[in-house]
C-alpha positions in Angstrom: 82.1 151.8 91.5 83.6 148.5 90.7 82.6 149.0 86.8 84.5 152.2 86.5 87.5 150.6 88.0 87.6 147.9 85.4 86.9 150.5 82.6 90.0 152.2 83.9 92.2 149.3 84.0 91.0 148.4 80.7 91.7 152.0 79.1 95.1 151.9 80.9 96.1 148.5 79.2 94.9 149.7 75.8 96.9 152.7 76.1 99.9 151.0 77.2 99.7 148.5 74.3 99.3 151.8 72.0 102.3 153.0 73.2 104.5 150.3 72.7 103.2 149.8 69.3 103.6 153.2 68.4 107.2 153.3 69.9 108.0 149.9 67.7 106.6 151.6 64.5 108.8 154.6 64.6 111.9 152.7 64.6 114.0 152.4 61.5 113.8 149.8 59.0 115.7 147.4 61.4 115.6 148.4 64.8 118.7 146.3 65.5 120.9 149.4 64.4 120.6 151.1 67.5 121.4 148.4 69.6 124.5 147.7 67.5 125.6 151.4 67.7 125.3 151.1 71.6 127.5 148.1 71.9 129.9 149.7 69.6 132.1 146.7 68.7 129.9 143.5 68.0 130.5 140.6 65.7 127.6 140.9 63.3 128.6 143.0 60.5 126.5 145.8 58.9 123.5 144.0 57.6 123.0 141.2 60.3 120.4 138.5 60.6 118.6 138.2 63.6 115.7 136.2 65.2 112.7 138.0 67.0 111.2 137.1 70.3 107.5 137.4 70.3 105.4 140.2 72.6 104.6 139.4 75.7 101.5 140.9 77.7 100.8 139.9 81.4 97.7 141.5 83.1 97.1 140.7 86.8 99.8 138.0 86.4 98.1 136.1 83.7 99.8 135.8 80.3 103.2 134.3 79.4 106.8 135.0 79.8 109.4 135.8 77.2 111.9 133.0 77.3 115.0 132.4 75.2 117.1 129.5 76.8 118.5 127.6 74.0 122.3 128.2 73.8 124.1 128.7 70.5 127.6 127.9 69.5 128.5 131.4 67.9 127.2 134.9 68.6 123.3 135.2 68.0 121.4 138.6 67.6 118.1 138.7 69.0 115.5 141.2 68.8 113.1 141.1 72.0 109.6 142.8 71.0 107.8 145.0 73.6 106.7 143.6 76.7 103.3 144.9 78.3 102.6 144.5 82.0 100.0 145.3 84.2 99.3 144.9 87.6 101.5 142.1 88.3 105.1 140.7 88.0 106.8 139.8 84.4 109.5 138.4 83.4 111.7 138.3 80.5 114.6 135.2 80.4 117.4 135.6 77.9 119.8 132.8 78.8 122.1 132.2 75.9 125.7 133.0 76.8 126.3 134.0 73.3 123.0 136.2 72.8 123.2 139.6 72.0 119.6 141.0 73.0 117.9 144.0 71.6 114.8 145.1 73.7 112.2 147.2 71.8 110.8 148.6 74.8 108.9 147.5 78.0 105.4 149.1 79.4 105.1 148.2 82.9 101.8 149.9 84.9 101.5 149.0 88.7 103.9 146.2 88.3 107.5 144.9 88.1 109.5 143.5 85.4 112.5 141.4 85.8 114.8 140.7 83.0 117.1 137.7 83.7 120.0 137.7 81.5 123.1 135.2 81.3 126.0 136.6 82.6 128.1 136.8 79.3 125.1 138.0 77.2 125.0 141.4 75.9 121.9 143.7 76.5 120.9 146.9 74.5 117.8 148.9 74.0 116.3 150.2 70.3 116.9 153.6 72.1 120.5 153.1 72.2 121.1 152.2 75.9 123.4 149.4 77.1 121.6 147.6 79.9 123.4 146.4 82.9 122.6 144.8 86.5 120.0 147.3 88.1 120.2 149.9 85.9 117.0 149.4 84.4 115.3 150.9 87.7 112.5 153.1 86.0 114.4 154.5 83.5 113.9 152.1 80.2 110.7 152.0 78.5 107.8 153.4 80.0 107.2 152.4 83.7 104.3 153.7 86.2 104.0 152.8 89.8 106.2 149.8 89.1 109.8 149.0 88.1 112.1 147.4 85.6 115.5 145.4 86.7 118.0 143.5 85.1 119.4 140.3 87.3 122.4 138.5 85.8 122.2 134.4 86.1 124.5 131.7 85.2 127.6 134.0 86.6 129.7 130.4 88.0 
């Protein structure tokens, strides 16, 4: 019975990874355009340069969290690659006050994902949604028996 349970969890993880990859592959040449459209007014022009944060995968709480804690002196456009979280907690920290963070997607199965973002940063998804405090509850990305939430920090 334990062997079947382990196979089920491995299959679930592989399926979640495949879903995240399929969502990322279906996007336009530059996935940031949907975010720029969602924000409306932004300082980046028509063909912006951006940096990309790596994909984060955590299973049973094992793995690494995504962190962007380096502040810049001017607006910085950042694409946050997919986050996959299975049976545990995961956290994405986007702490640059001048950061404009564009999230590809998140996949959370039987776990919780918290996005900790600086108060002055801008957040959107490649599906064209602007993220605010608390509005990530289950409606952004793929969430099965879990939650995704946005928490603002550094609001002094």
